[in-house]
ZALUMVO-139727 format. One line per 10 residues: number of its first residue (from 1); their letters; for each residue x negated, y, z of C-alpha. Coordinates in nm, 2 decimals, always signed. Each point is the difference from the previous one (the first is absolute). Layout:
N
NUM	a	X Y Z | ...
***
This chain:
647
1	msatrppega	+0.00 +0.00 +0.00 | -0.11 +0.36 -0.03 | -0.02 +0.23 +0.30 | +0.24 +0.30 -0.01 | -0.13 +0.33 -0.12 | -0.04 +0.27 +0.27 | +0.26 +0.28 -0.04 | -0.27 +0.26 -0.07 | -0.31 +0.02 -0.22 | -0.36 -0.04 +0.12
11	raaarsaqac	-0.07 +0.37 +0.06 | +0.34 +0.04 +0.17 | -0.09 -0.29 +0.23 | -0.31 +0.19 +0.12 | +0.22 +0.30 +0.08 | +0.31 -0.18 +0.13 | -0.08 +0.06 +0.36 | -0.01 +0.37 -0.07 | +0.36 +0.00 -0.11 | +0.12 -0.16 +0.33
21	dgaapryral	+0.08 +0.18 +0.32 | -0.25 +0.22 +0.18 | -0.13 -0.29 +0.20 | -0.12 -0.20 -0.30 | -0.37 +0.02 -0.08 | -0.11 +0.21 -0.30 | -0.28 -0.14 -0.23 | -0.23 +0.17 -0.24 | +0.14 -0.09 -0.34 | -0.15 -0.32 -0.15
31	dfgiteaelr	+0.11 -0.23 -0.28 | +0.04 -0.37 +0.05 | -0.04 -0.19 -0.33 | +0.12 -0.35 +0.10 | +0.34 +0.01 +0.17 | +0.19 -0.29 -0.15 | -0.06 -0.37 +0.00 | +0.13 -0.32 -0.15 | +0.05 -0.29 +0.24 | +0.06 -0.36 -0.10
41	htadgtaylq	+0.07 -0.29 +0.24 | -0.06 -0.37 -0.06 | +0.17 -0.30 +0.16 | -0.30 -0.09 +0.21 | +0.01 +0.34 +0.18 | -0.29 +0.15 -0.20 | +0.06 +0.35 -0.14 | -0.16 +0.20 -0.27 | -0.03 +0.38 +0.02 | -0.13 +0.25 -0.26
51	arqplhafph	+0.04 +0.37 -0.08 | +0.26 +0.08 -0.26 | -0.23 +0.25 -0.16 | -0.25 -0.17 -0.25 | -0.37 +0.05 +0.02 | -0.11 +0.25 -0.26 | -0.31 -0.02 -0.22 | -0.34 +0.03 +0.17 | -0.36 +0.03 -0.12 | -0.20 -0.30 -0.11
61	rltdrlvhwa	-0.29 +0.11 +0.21 | -0.03 +0.27 +0.27 | -0.32 +0.12 -0.17 | +0.22 +0.16 -0.27 | +0.13 +0.24 +0.27 | -0.36 +0.11 +0.09 | -0.06 +0.07 -0.37 | +0.33 +0.19 -0.03 | -0.06 +0.23 +0.30 | -0.36 +0.06 -0.09
71	saapertfma	+0.14 +0.15 -0.32 | +0.32 +0.16 +0.13 | -0.15 +0.15 +0.32 | -0.38 -0.04 -0.01 | -0.08 +0.25 +0.28 | +0.27 -0.13 +0.24 | -0.15 -0.16 +0.31 | +0.05 -0.38 -0.01 | -0.17 -0.06 +0.34 | -0.17 +0.21 +0.26
81	rraknadgst	-0.19 -0.08 +0.32 | -0.17 +0.22 +0.25 | -0.38 +0.01 -0.01 | -0.19 -0.16 +0.28 | -0.23 +0.23 +0.19 | -0.33 -0.11 +0.15 | +0.15 -0.01 +0.35 | +0.28 -0.23 -0.10 | +0.27 +0.27 -0.03 | +0.19 +0.07 -0.31
91	gdwvrlsyaq	-0.02 +0.31 -0.22 | +0.17 +0.13 -0.31 | +0.19 -0.21 -0.25 | -0.20 -0.16 -0.28 | +0.23 -0.05 -0.30 | +0.01 -0.24 -0.29 | +0.20 +0.12 -0.29 | +0.19 -0.23 -0.25 | -0.26 +0.09 -0.27 | -0.28 -0.09 +0.24
101	aldaarcigq	+0.17 -0.32 +0.10 | +0.04 -0.12 -0.36 | -0.37 +0.09 -0.07 | -0.11 -0.20 +0.31 | +0.22 -0.29 -0.10 | -0.16 -0.02 -0.35 | -0.36 +0.04 +0.14 | +0.04 -0.25 +0.28 | +0.20 -0.23 -0.21 | -0.29 -0.01 -0.25
111	alldrglsae	-0.24 -0.08 +0.28 | +0.21 -0.29 +0.11 | +0.03 -0.13 -0.35 | -0.38 +0.02 -0.04 | -0.03 -0.23 +0.30 | +0.23 -0.27 -0.15 | +0.25 +0.02 +0.29 | +0.34 -0.17 -0.04 | +0.28 -0.16 +0.20 | -0.25 -0.28 +0.08
121	rpvlivsend	-0.25 +0.25 +0.13 | +0.20 +0.30 +0.10 | -0.07 +0.31 +0.21 | +0.04 -0.01 +0.38 | +0.03 +0.34 +0.19 | -0.05 -0.04 +0.37 | +0.01 +0.36 +0.12 | +0.27 +0.26 +0.08 | +0.21 +0.23 -0.22 | -0.22 +0.26 -0.17
131	lehaqialgc	-0.05 +0.16 -0.34 | -0.28 -0.24 -0.09 | +0.22 -0.29 +0.08 | +0.28 +0.15 -0.22 | -0.24 +0.05 -0.29 | -0.13 -0.36 +0.01 | +0.36 -0.13 +0.01 | +0.09 +0.21 -0.30 | -0.31 -0.12 -0.18 | +0.11 -0.36 +0.06
141	lyagipwapa	+0.36 +0.08 -0.11 | -0.13 +0.16 -0.32 | -0.24 -0.28 -0.09 | +0.25 -0.28 +0.09 | -0.22 -0.13 +0.27 | +0.18 -0.09 +0.32 | -0.10 +0.14 +0.33 | +0.09 -0.09 +0.36 | +0.00 +0.25 +0.29 | -0.09 -0.17 +0.33
151	spayslvsqd	+0.11 +0.11 +0.34 | -0.29 +0.21 +0.14 | +0.06 -0.17 +0.34 | -0.13 -0.32 -0.15 | -0.34 +0.17 -0.02 | +0.01 +0.25 +0.28 | +0.21 -0.15 +0.28 | -0.05 -0.38 -0.06 | -0.30 -0.16 +0.18 | +0.00 -0.32 -0.19
161	ydklrhlvnt	+0.09 +0.13 -0.35 | +0.20 -0.32 -0.06 | +0.27 +0.18 -0.20 | -0.24 +0.20 -0.21 | -0.19 -0.31 -0.07 | +0.32 -0.17 -0.10 | +0.08 +0.29 -0.24 | -0.34 -0.03 -0.16 | +0.03 -0.38 -0.04 | +0.35 +0.04 -0.15
171	ltpglvfaad	-0.09 +0.27 -0.25 | -0.36 -0.07 -0.08 | -0.05 +0.37 -0.07 | -0.28 +0.12 -0.23 | -0.01 +0.35 +0.16 | +0.08 +0.13 +0.34 | +0.05 +0.37 +0.09 | -0.05 +0.15 +0.35 | +0.01 +0.37 +0.03 | -0.25 +0.03 +0.29
181	apryeralla	-0.28 -0.26 +0.00 | -0.11 +0.03 +0.37 | +0.36 -0.06 +0.12 | +0.05 -0.31 -0.22 | -0.35 -0.15 -0.03 | +0.04 -0.27 +0.27 | +0.32 -0.13 -0.15 | -0.14 +0.01 -0.36 | -0.32 -0.18 +0.10 | +0.20 -0.27 +0.19
191	tlgedveivt	+0.24 -0.08 -0.28 | -0.15 +0.08 -0.35 | -0.23 -0.21 -0.20 | -0.30 +0.14 -0.19 | +0.20 -0.03 -0.33 | +0.25 +0.27 +0.11 | -0.08 +0.36 -0.09 | +0.05 +0.25 +0.29 | +0.11 +0.36 -0.09 | +0.01 +0.27 +0.26
201	asgsvpgrat	+0.09 +0.37 +0.00 | -0.27 +0.08 +0.26 | -0.30 -0.20 +0.14 | -0.13 -0.34 -0.09 | +0.01 -0.35 +0.14 | -0.33 -0.11 +0.15 | -0.16 -0.28 -0.20 | +0.25 +0.02 -0.28 | -0.01 +0.19 -0.33 | +0.27 +0.26 +0.03
211	tsfaalrata	+0.17 +0.19 -0.28 | +0.12 +0.35 +0.06 | +0.36 +0.11 -0.08 | -0.15 +0.29 -0.19 | -0.18 -0.24 -0.23 | +0.33 -0.17 -0.09 | +0.17 +0.33 -0.05 | -0.28 +0.12 -0.23 | +0.04 -0.29 -0.24 | +0.09 +0.13 -0.35
221	ptpavdaamr	+0.32 -0.15 -0.14 | +0.01 -0.17 -0.34 | +0.29 -0.10 -0.22 | -0.01 -0.34 +0.17 | +0.15 +0.13 +0.32 | +0.30 +0.16 -0.18 | +0.05 -0.32 -0.20 | -0.01 -0.19 +0.33 | +0.27 +0.23 +0.14 | +0.22 -0.05 -0.31
231	atgpdtiakf	-0.04 -0.38 +0.03 | +0.16 +0.00 +0.34 | +0.37 -0.06 +0.03 | +0.28 -0.11 +0.23 | -0.16 -0.34 +0.08 | -0.34 +0.15 +0.08 | -0.10 -0.04 +0.36 | -0.04 +0.35 +0.14 | -0.11 -0.09 +0.36 | +0.00 -0.25 +0.27
241	lftsgstklp	+0.16 +0.10 +0.33 | -0.05 -0.22 +0.30 | +0.27 -0.09 +0.25 | -0.08 +0.10 +0.35 | -0.08 -0.36 +0.10 | +0.19 +0.02 +0.33 | +0.00 -0.37 +0.08 | -0.20 -0.14 -0.29 | -0.29 +0.13 -0.22 | +0.11 +0.28 -0.24
251	kavintqrmw	+0.13 -0.10 -0.34 | -0.08 +0.20 -0.32 | +0.32 +0.12 -0.15 | -0.03 +0.05 -0.38 | +0.12 +0.35 -0.10 | +0.06 +0.03 -0.38 | +0.06 +0.31 -0.20 | +0.36 -0.11 -0.05 | +0.05 -0.04 +0.37 | -0.14 +0.34 +0.09
261	canqqqmaqs	+0.17 +0.19 -0.29 | +0.34 -0.16 +0.05 | -0.01 +0.07 +0.37 | -0.08 +0.37 -0.07 | +0.30 +0.02 -0.22 | +0.21 -0.17 +0.26 | -0.11 +0.25 +0.26 | +0.08 +0.29 -0.23 | +0.35 -0.13 -0.06 | +0.07 -0.06 +0.37
271	mpvladphtp	-0.17 +0.33 +0.10 | +0.06 +0.25 -0.27 | -0.18 +0.27 +0.20 | -0.33 -0.16 -0.11 | +0.07 +0.07 -0.37 | +0.11 +0.36 +0.03 | -0.17 +0.17 -0.30 | +0.00 +0.34 +0.18 | -0.17 -0.13 +0.31 | -0.27 -0.26 -0.04
281	pvlvdwlpwn	-0.04 -0.19 +0.32 | -0.25 +0.13 +0.26 | -0.12 -0.25 +0.26 | -0.21 +0.03 +0.32 | -0.09 -0.36 +0.06 | -0.22 -0.21 +0.22 | +0.15 -0.34 -0.08 | -0.28 -0.24 -0.09 | -0.04 -0.10 -0.37 | -0.07 -0.36 +0.09
291	htfggnhnvg	+0.36 -0.02 +0.10 | +0.28 +0.01 -0.26 | +0.19 +0.29 +0.16 | -0.30 +0.23 -0.03 | -0.18 -0.14 -0.30 | +0.29 -0.10 -0.23 | +0.31 +0.20 +0.12 | -0.16 +0.33 +0.07 | -0.30 +0.01 -0.24 | +0.22 -0.14 -0.27
301	ltlmhggtly	+0.28 +0.25 +0.04 | -0.26 +0.28 -0.01 | -0.15 -0.12 -0.32 | +0.34 -0.09 -0.16 | +0.15 +0.35 +0.05 | -0.31 +0.22 -0.02 | +0.00 +0.08 +0.37 | -0.27 +0.09 +0.24 | -0.12 -0.21 +0.29 | -0.19 +0.16 +0.28
311	iddgkptpal	-0.20 -0.27 +0.18 | +0.05 +0.03 +0.37 | -0.29 -0.11 +0.21 | +0.22 +0.00 +0.30 | +0.19 -0.30 +0.14 | +0.28 -0.05 +0.25 | -0.24 -0.05 +0.29 | -0.08 +0.23 +0.29 | -0.35 +0.06 -0.14 | +0.10 +0.08 -0.36
321	igetlrnlre	+0.36 +0.13 +0.00 | -0.14 +0.36 +0.04 | -0.15 -0.02 -0.35 | +0.34 -0.10 -0.14 | +0.17 +0.28 +0.18 | -0.26 +0.24 -0.13 | +0.06 -0.11 -0.36 | +0.37 +0.03 +0.03 | -0.03 +0.35 +0.13 | -0.18 +0.09 -0.32
331	iaptvyfnvp	+0.15 -0.22 -0.27 | +0.38 -0.02 -0.04 | +0.10 -0.34 -0.15 | +0.31 -0.04 -0.21 | +0.04 -0.36 +0.12 | -0.17 -0.14 +0.31 | -0.08 -0.36 +0.08 | -0.12 -0.15 +0.33 | +0.03 -0.29 +0.24 | +0.22 +0.03 +0.32
341	tgfeaianam	-0.30 +0.09 +0.22 | -0.09 +0.29 -0.23 | +0.36 +0.13 +0.00 | +0.01 -0.02 +0.38 | -0.31 +0.21 +0.04 | +0.12 +0.25 -0.26 | +0.35 +0.03 +0.16 | -0.15 +0.07 +0.34 | -0.25 +0.26 -0.14 | +0.27 +0.19 -0.19
351	ktdevlrtnl	+0.19 +0.07 +0.32 | -0.26 +0.26 +0.10 | -0.21 +0.06 -0.32 | +0.18 +0.27 -0.20 | -0.26 +0.01 -0.28 | +0.02 -0.38 -0.05 | +0.38 +0.01 +0.01 | +0.03 +0.29 -0.25 | -0.25 -0.14 -0.25 | +0.10 -0.36 +0.01
361	lsrvrlffya	+0.37 +0.08 -0.04 | -0.04 +0.27 -0.26 | +0.05 -0.21 -0.31 | +0.01 -0.37 +0.11 | +0.30 -0.17 -0.15 | -0.05 -0.35 +0.13 | -0.17 -0.17 +0.30 | -0.06 -0.37 -0.04 | -0.13 -0.26 +0.24 | -0.11 -0.36 -0.04
371	gaalaqpvwd	-0.21 -0.25 +0.18 | +0.20 -0.06 +0.32 | +0.32 +0.11 +0.16 | +0.05 +0.37 +0.07 | +0.15 +0.03 +0.35 | +0.33 +0.19 -0.01 | -0.12 +0.25 +0.27 | -0.28 +0.11 -0.24 | +0.25 +0.03 -0.28 | +0.22 +0.21 +0.22
381	tlhsvqeqai	-0.29 +0.23 +0.10 | -0.09 +0.06 -0.36 | +0.36 +0.09 -0.09 | +0.03 +0.23 +0.31 | -0.31 +0.19 -0.08 | +0.10 +0.03 -0.37 | +0.35 +0.13 +0.09 | -0.15 +0.26 +0.23 | -0.26 +0.12 -0.25 | +0.18 -0.01 -0.34
391	gervvmgtgl	+0.37 -0.06 +0.09 | +0.02 -0.34 -0.16 | -0.16 -0.35 +0.00 | -0.25 -0.14 -0.24 | +0.11 -0.35 -0.11 | -0.21 -0.28 +0.15 | -0.04 -0.25 -0.28 | -0.09 -0.36 +0.06 | +0.05 -0.34 -0.16 | -0.16 -0.34 -0.03
401	gmtesgpfgl	-0.29 -0.13 -0.20 | -0.33 -0.19 +0.02 | -0.33 -0.04 -0.17 | +0.15 -0.26 -0.23 | +0.28 +0.24 -0.12 | -0.22 +0.28 -0.10 | +0.11 +0.11 +0.28 | +0.33 +0.17 -0.06 | +0.30 -0.23 +0.03 | +0.30 +0.16 +0.17
411	yitrpevrsg	+0.09 +0.36 +0.08 | +0.27 +0.18 +0.19 | +0.31 +0.13 -0.17 | +0.11 +0.30 +0.21 | -0.15 +0.25 +0.24 | +0.19 -0.13 +0.31 | -0.25 -0.27 +0.08 | -0.07 -0.19 +0.32 | -0.32 -0.18 +0.10 | -0.01 -0.33 -0.17
421	dlglpaaglq	+0.21 +0.09 -0.30 | -0.15 -0.12 -0.33 | +0.26 +0.09 -0.27 | +0.03 -0.16 -0.35 | -0.25 -0.17 -0.23 | -0.19 +0.21 -0.26 | +0.11 -0.01 -0.36 | -0.11 -0.32 -0.17 | -0.06 -0.18 +0.32 | +0.23 -0.29 +0.08
431	lklvpsgdkt	+0.05 -0.11 +0.37 | +0.09 -0.35 +0.10 | +0.15 -0.01 +0.35 | -0.05 -0.35 +0.14 | +0.15 -0.13 +0.33 | -0.26 -0.12 +0.24 | +0.15 -0.11 +0.33 | +0.19 +0.30 +0.13 | -0.22 +0.23 -0.21 | -0.01 +0.10 -0.36
441	evryrgpnit	-0.33 +0.01 -0.19 | -0.05 +0.24 -0.28 | -0.19 -0.11 -0.31 | -0.11 +0.20 -0.30 | -0.02 -0.05 -0.38 | -0.09 +0.28 -0.25 | -0.28 +0.16 -0.20 | -0.16 +0.15 +0.31 | -0.06 -0.34 +0.16 | -0.35 -0.14 +0.00
451	pgywrspeat	-0.07 -0.30 -0.22 | -0.18 -0.16 +0.30 | -0.31 -0.02 +0.21 | -0.35 +0.01 -0.16 | -0.17 -0.34 -0.01 | +0.26 -0.15 +0.23 | +0.25 -0.20 -0.21 | +0.13 -0.18 +0.31 | +0.09 +0.32 +0.18 | +0.16 +0.13 -0.32
461	aeafdeegff	+0.22 -0.30 -0.04 | +0.11 +0.01 +0.36 | +0.10 +0.37 -0.03 | +0.27 -0.04 -0.26 | +0.32 -0.20 +0.01 | +0.14 -0.22 -0.28 | +0.16 +0.30 -0.17 | -0.32 +0.21 +0.00 | +0.10 +0.22 +0.29 | -0.28 +0.11 +0.23
471	ctgdavawid	+0.07 -0.11 +0.36 | -0.06 +0.30 +0.23 | +0.07 -0.15 +0.34 | +0.18 +0.32 +0.08 | +0.35 -0.02 +0.14 | +0.28 +0.24 -0.09 | +0.36 +0.07 +0.09 | +0.27 +0.23 -0.14 | +0.02 +0.35 +0.14 | +0.38 -0.04 -0.05
481	parpnlglrf	+0.12 -0.32 -0.16 | +0.31 +0.18 -0.11 | -0.20 +0.27 -0.19 | -0.29 -0.18 -0.18 | -0.10 +0.32 -0.18 | -0.15 +0.12 +0.33 | -0.25 -0.29 -0.04 | -0.19 -0.21 +0.24 | -0.17 +0.05 +0.33 | -0.31 -0.18 +0.14
491	dgriaedfkl	+0.06 -0.30 +0.22 | -0.35 -0.10 +0.10 | -0.22 -0.27 -0.14 | +0.12 -0.36 -0.05 | -0.31 -0.15 +0.15 | +0.00 +0.23 +0.31 | +0.33 -0.12 +0.13 | +0.00 -0.28 +0.25 | +0.22 -0.20 +0.24 | -0.01 +0.00 +0.38
501	atgtfvsvgp	-0.01 -0.33 +0.19 | +0.37 +0.02 +0.03 | +0.04 -0.01 -0.38 | +0.10 +0.36 -0.02 | -0.14 +0.18 -0.31 | -0.19 +0.33 +0.06 | +0.00 +0.25 -0.29 | -0.33 +0.18 +0.05 | +0.04 +0.30 -0.23 | +0.30 +0.16 +0.15
511	lrakiiaaga	-0.12 -0.07 +0.36 | -0.34 +0.14 -0.07 | +0.16 +0.32 -0.14 | +0.22 +0.02 +0.31 | -0.30 -0.02 +0.23 | -0.20 +0.26 -0.18 | +0.30 +0.24 +0.00 | +0.06 -0.06 +0.37 | -0.37 +0.06 +0.08 | -0.05 +0.30 -0.22
521	pfvqdavitg	-0.22 +0.20 -0.01 | -0.23 -0.23 +0.20 | +0.03 -0.32 -0.20 | -0.19 -0.04 -0.32 | +0.11 -0.35 -0.07 | +0.14 -0.31 +0.16 | -0.07 -0.37 -0.05 | +0.28 -0.23 +0.10 | -0.07 -0.32 +0.20 | +0.20 -0.29 +0.12
531	lnerevgaml	-0.04 -0.29 -0.25 | +0.12 -0.31 +0.18 | +0.04 +0.20 +0.32 | +0.32 +0.07 +0.19 | -0.02 +0.37 -0.03 | -0.12 +0.27 -0.24 | -0.31 +0.21 +0.09 | -0.19 +0.28 -0.17 | -0.36 +0.12 -0.02 | -0.02 +0.37 -0.05
541	fptgavrgla	-0.27 +0.21 -0.17 | +0.03 +0.35 +0.15 | -0.05 +0.33 -0.17 | -0.25 +0.27 +0.12 | +0.30 +0.19 +0.15 | +0.00 -0.25 +0.29 | -0.29 +0.19 +0.15 | +0.24 +0.28 +0.06 | +0.21 -0.22 +0.23 | -0.30 -0.08 +0.21
551	glgpeaplae	-0.14 +0.36 +0.00 | -0.35 -0.14 -0.06 | -0.24 +0.15 -0.24 | -0.13 -0.14 -0.33 | -0.31 -0.14 +0.17 | +0.20 -0.24 +0.21 | +0.00 -0.36 -0.12 | +0.33 -0.11 -0.15 | +0.02 -0.29 +0.24 | -0.01 +0.25 +0.29
561	vlahpkvlgh	+0.27 +0.21 -0.17 | +0.23 -0.30 -0.04 | -0.05 -0.10 +0.36 | +0.11 +0.34 +0.13 | +0.32 -0.02 +0.21 | +0.18 +0.26 -0.21 | -0.07 -0.20 -0.31 | +0.11 -0.33 +0.15 | +0.31 +0.17 +0.14 | +0.09 +0.14 -0.33
571	fqqvlndlaa	-0.03 -0.33 -0.19 | +0.18 -0.18 +0.28 | +0.29 +0.23 -0.07 | -0.03 -0.06 -0.37 | +0.02 -0.37 +0.07 | +0.31 +0.05 +0.23 | +0.17 +0.21 -0.27 | -0.07 -0.27 -0.27 | +0.15 -0.26 +0.23 | +0.31 +0.20 +0.07
581	tatgsatrva	+0.08 +0.04 -0.37 | -0.07 -0.37 -0.10 | +0.28 -0.21 -0.13 | -0.16 -0.34 +0.07 | -0.32 -0.19 +0.06 | -0.12 +0.07 -0.36 | +0.02 +0.38 +0.05 | -0.10 +0.02 +0.36 | -0.37 +0.08 +0.06 | -0.07 -0.16 +0.33
591	rlillaepps	-0.37 +0.09 +0.04 | -0.25 +0.25 -0.14 | -0.38 +0.04 +0.00 | -0.19 +0.32 -0.10 | -0.31 -0.07 -0.21 | -0.31 +0.21 +0.04 | -0.19 -0.19 -0.26 | +0.08 +0.14 -0.34 | +0.10 -0.24 -0.28 | -0.30 -0.15 -0.18
601	idkgevtdkg	-0.06 +0.04 -0.37 | -0.25 -0.29 +0.00 | +0.27 -0.23 +0.13 | +0.26 +0.12 -0.23 | +0.22 +0.15 +0.28 | +0.03 +0.33 -0.19 | +0.04 +0.04 -0.38 | -0.18 +0.26 -0.21 | +0.32 +0.22 +0.00 | +0.01 +0.00 +0.38
611	sinqravlkh	+0.29 -0.24 +0.07 | -0.03 -0.27 +0.26 | +0.02 -0.37 -0.11 | +0.21 -0.18 +0.25 | -0.14 -0.35 -0.08 | -0.36 +0.10 +0.02 | +0.04 +0.17 +0.34 | +0.18 -0.29 +0.14 | -0.26 -0.24 -0.13 | -0.30 +0.19 +0.13
621	raelvaalha	+0.15 +0.09 +0.33 | +0.16 -0.33 +0.08 | -0.15 -0.02 +0.35 | +0.16 +0.34 +0.08 | +0.33 -0.11 -0.14 | -0.01 -0.31 +0.22 | -0.08 +0.22 +0.30 | +0.29 +0.23 -0.08 | +0.25 -0.28 +0.02 | -0.16 -0.20 +0.28
631	gaaantllpt	+0.19 +0.01 +0.33 | +0.08 +0.37 +0.02 | +0.35 +0.10 +0.08 | +0.22 +0.14 -0.27 | +0.01 +0.38 -0.06 | -0.37 +0.02 +0.07 | -0.27 +0.24 -0.11 | -0.34 -0.18 +0.01 | -0.35 +0.16 +0.03 | -0.21 +0.07 -0.30
641	teqrrha	-0.25 -0.25 -0.14 | -0.29 +0.17 +0.18 | +0.18 +0.01 +0.33 | +0.06 -0.37 -0.01 | -0.36 -0.07 -0.06 | -0.10 +0.19 +0.31 | +0.29 -0.12 +0.22
***
C-alpha cells in the first residue's frame, strides 16, 4: 500500500508549526525533500519501504565536480585550515581554492601513477584532517587509485598497533602518508615493511627513506593522469573506509564512485538546502575523515555543491572545545554537523557567549547530529537559546546510516523531531523491515550500498541476505504506525538486547536513552548490564560537568570526584527516579556504577565517532559487571572501579 500524502507540501511542513497557536514552536524555514513513502507488507510479516520520489541522475564520478568547480568558481575556497604556530597554537586561515585543488589532484595523481599504485597497492593515510591529507586524497581520486584514511588513534593512542598492523596487512599499501613524521614514526616503524614508501609533510622517519609531500606536489602532470581520470567510472573503487572494529578487527568497506555519487544525490534530494544555488554550503567541521560522516558525507557534499569546508582543529573534549568555539565565533556555517557531545558543549557555551551565539546562528539553516543519541535536554537547551537569540528554532536534522551505506540512509521528514526519530529512506534506497523477536531489523538495498568488504568474501557473504539487502543490525520502529509518512525511529541494536534470568527481554536502546536523559548533563553514556541476571544494571561514563557537583577543581582525580558525597547523593536520586518511573523489571534500573576509567580505543570500547559500543565494554569489564550484580541490594549505587580496588 502507499502511505497517505501529508496535507501540506514540503516547505509548508517546515512552517506548519508557525501557523499554529502562539505556544507552538517556530522554525527557521527549511525544505524537506522526501515526505512520502510507499509501504508494502508481505504475508510473513516483512515490510518494504521506499521513498515515492525517484532518485535523480547523479555524476559517474565525483571528480567531475572538482573539474566543474575549478572552472566555474576557480578562486572560491574549497578548504581552509588555520596555520600551526611554533608554540602549537593556531593562526590565520590557509586556503586551498578549487583551482589549486584541481592542480594538486593532477600533480599528485601523476606522482601516484608513476609509482604504479593501484587497488592492490593503494595509499594509506594515517594522520588527521589537514590540507595535505585532502590533496593526496584528491590525487588518488583523480588518478583512480584507492586510498584508505586510518584512525589517527591507531597510531597515536594505541600501544600495540594491532589495528594499524591489521589495516596494513589487509590493504598491502604501496605508499603511506603521515603529516608529522615525529608523531607517527613509532607506529610506522612498527607496522611497515621496507617496500612501503613513506611520505610526510614535515620531518623524516629515522632509518627510512622519506619522501616529502612537497615533492609529490611538485610532480609535473602529463596527459596520462587526465586519461586515467577519464577511465574511472561508477565501478571504480574510490576509497576503503574501515569499520570501527568495536568487537572484531576492522573490515575494509569498499566505496565505489557510484556509491559516493549516488549518496550525494540522495542527500541533496532529502536535504535541498545543500543544493541551494544561491548559497553554497559552508562547513566548520572537525569530524575525522577516516569516518564516513566526516570523510564521505561532509567532504563529499562540499565537493558536490561547490562549498567551503573549514577544517576545525577542535574537538568536543575539554582540552579542544575552545578551538571549535573560536572557529564558530569567526566562521558562520550554513549547515553545521557534529556529534552529541559537541552539540552539548556548544549549547552550554551559547548560553553566555553572545559572539558565538550571534555568529553561529546568523545564517545556519540546519543543524545535524549523528554518531550517538542526542539527549533530549541538550536538544531543548539548543532550542531555548535559539528562540531567545533569533526568535525561532533551527531544525535539528538526523537520520540513520552507516559506513556500508555511504553513509546517508534515512532522514527526518519534518521540523518537529524528537530524539531517536529517523524519518524515511533516501530516494532510490529500499528498506526491508524484518521481524527479529520483538524487534524489527532494517536492511538496505540501493546504489549507495557497498559491494562488500575488501579481501573478505566470507564477511561480504554474511552481510547480505538472500534478496541482496545489507543486514544492518539496527532495530527500528514506527514513529506513529497510523502515519507511516512520519517515518521510523531508532529502537537500538538487535545484538545489544538481552534477556534477564527471568526470561524478560531488555530493550537496550530506549533504556540507555532514558538513563542519559535522567542523568543529564552529568552522564555522557550508559552501558546496560543484566544478561542472565535477575535485574537490570547500568555502568555510567560521566561528563566533565560532574566536577561541578563535587565542587572540586580540574586537578582532582576523577575517582575522587565520583566518590564525593554530593555526587553519590545526586546519582542515588537519579537511580531512585528511574526506579519510580519503571513499568517492570525490564525497564527498572536496579543498580548503577560510575566509571572513572574512560572507554578504551584499543579495546574497541569507543568508536572513532565517539559512541560507546555496549558489547565491547561488557566484554572487557566483565569482572566489574559481575561485581555490580553480586550480592548488593536493589536500588544500589556502587563505588567506582578505582574505589573497589582500594577498598
